[in-house]
C-alpha positions, 0 to 999 in steps of 0.5 A, a space after each residue: 751514463 743511462 742515455 747514449 747521448 753526451 748529457 749528464 741528467 742530475 736529480 736534485 735533491 733541495 733547492 734552498 740558497 745553495 741549489 738555488 744559485 747553482 740550477 741558474 749557474 749549471 744553465 749559464 755555464 752549460 754551453 762552456 761546459 760542453 766546450 770544454 768537455 763534449 758534456 751538456 748538463 742538465 737538471 731534470 728532477 728536483 726534490 723540495 720538502 714544498 714544491 709550492 714554494 717560490 724558489 727563485 728559479 724558473 723549471 719546467 713543469 714536472 720536475 720538481 717533486 716531494 718524493 726524493 727517493 723517487 728522483 734517486 731511484 729513477 732510471 733516467 737520473 744519471 748523477 745526483 746532487 745532494 744539498 738538503 743536509 743533516 743525516 737522515 734522510 740524506 745518508 739513505 738517499 747517498 746510499 741508494 745512488 751510488 748503489 745504483 751506480 750513479 755519483 753523488 756530489 753533496 755539501 753535506 758536512 754534518 753528514 761525512 763528519 759522522 758516516 763519510 767512510 761508510 760512504 766512501 765504501 759504498 762509492 768505491 764499491 760501486 765503482 762510482 764518485 762520492 765528491 764532497 768539495 763544498 762541505 768544508 769551505 764553501 767555495 774555496 777549493 780545499 778538498 782537491 789540493 788536499 786529496 790530489 795537489 798535495 796526495 803525496 805532501 806529508 802534512 804536518 798540519 792544517 790549521 783554519 779560520 772554519 766558520 765565518 759567523 764566528 770570526 765575522 764576530 771576533 772581527 766586530 769585538 777586535 775592531 769595535 771593542 764590542 762584547 760578545 753578545 752585541 756582536 753576536 746580536 747583529 750577526 744573527 741580524 744581517 743573517 750570518 748567524 742562526 737565531 740558535 747559534 750554538 752549532 757556530 758559536 761553540 764551534 760544532 760546525 767548524 768541528 764536522 769539518 775539522 774531522 773531515 779535513 783530518 781524514 783527507 789529509 792523513 788518510 784516517 778515520 776521524 769523526 765530529 765525536 773525534 774533535 775536541 770544541 771550545 767556543 768563543 761564548 766566553 771571549 770578552 771584550 778585555 781578553 781581545 784587548 790584552 791580546 792586541 796589546 800583545 801583538 796578537 789577534 783572537 780567532 776560532 781555529 780548526 787545528 789538525 795535526 798528526 804526531 811524527 813519530 806516533 801517528 796520532 791526530 789530533 783534532 781540536 776547534 778552540 779560539 786561540 791567539 794568532 800573531 798579528 803579522 800571520 797571514 790568518 789574523 788579516 782574515 776578516 769579517 765572515 771570510 774564512 781561510 785555511 793554512 796548510 803547512 808541508 815539510 816539502 810544500 811549506 805553508 800554502 793558504 786558501 781564502 775567500 768565501 767559506 759559506 753563501 749560496 752563489 759561492 757553495 754552488 760553484 763549488 758544487 759545480 764543480 765537483 758535478 763537471 768531474 763526476 760527469 766526465 768520469 761518468 762518461 770515461 767509466 772511471 771514479 775517483 777513489 779516496 782509498 782506505 782509511 785506517 783507523 786513527 788513533 786521537 791524540 786528546 787535547 790533554 796531549 797536545 802543545 802550545 803557548 798559553 796566555 793566561 790572567 788572573 785577578 789577583 789581591 793586592 798584598 805582599 807574596 802574590 806573585 811569587 805564589 803564582 809563579 811557584 805554582 807554573 814551576 810546580 807543575 813545570 809550565 815555564 813562563 815566557 813572559 808577565 806583565 800587571 795591569 793596574 794596582 789595589 783593587 783591580 790588579 791583574 797579572 797577564 802570563 804568556 807562557 813558554 810551549 808546554 802540554 796542555 794536561 800541565 797547563 790545566 794542573 797550573 790553573 788548578 792550583 791557581 785557582 787554590 790560591 787564596 791570594 788569586 781572585 779569577 782566572 781570567 782569560 786562557 786561550 792558547 798561543 798559536 803560530 807564533 
């Protein structure tokens, strides 16, 4: 530490929802933290874009500044917290802090999902911490268990509800029968969804988190561009109704898996039908949950608020305490080296699938349709017909099959004259 006392002086970059909740939390917990660690935490400088804005926190004169780089390079700052988001200037600021020997705590999922491995290497070279518990699941402790408690565990799969906005929307569609547009509008009105909800509803937010999880779980360099994305905007109330009748709940899941034979990593985000008895099926509203499966440990689930100022600030503070203690001891928590990942494309993954078809009510339709499945090597586990006449719909659930074979089946079905429309196409997970 730059000073010769047990005070760690913090430079905070950003003072929005998270930063604004973090400052009073540090003040509230300062005595307890000092009693337990011997270290006093003190927020000394705060960099913001607009110093005139009321942030609901009381700061001494001279603490606020527009010059974020001046905070990072200030010799009186011992530790830097970055909660401004985005890739630049966050990357430049974090790099400068690490190279100056200052540990960094960040909640920036976009940055870590794209250039995290570059920053981890800089932190290791400088011998200081780069900690990021808040980047993946808000207040839910997940990164530390993966990198520490489960470090020796052969993790076979991590899957979870990683985005509260989409879970809120799907909960409304499931419990109230609302259509997607109506549920989205309510989410926006309540502040769960942004005016432009694309990052949430098309799976990009969850995809960034899934890339970070894959990197930590398997020690591989996985970036956001490696993740397959499929959002919820095409999900209808009818799809959810069919799923419910068959004993499933529709969730947007981030799924991370490693092939035990080849070591290839599959990372994807898409809607999935989860059995009603599965723990993820009962996760409602804006809550998040992550399900970890391992050879030795079996199944674990982490559940809680995946976003929000106070929960995320709690995760940030936990990292700050760890980094401050390590700084005082002259040590740091290394993530180790990351190998180059072999990414398994979505076509190579396997699951069960629900496929629904609007069909003509004429002789030979079922034979033609089942023939399309058989010709592509996809076995049907269950089938039923909804309605009669012009409203006839066939619903199939397959046995476990390769994505490539199921997609080929869908193409064959679309070519059949008797198939008016391929409606629902949803993967079934966790059966």
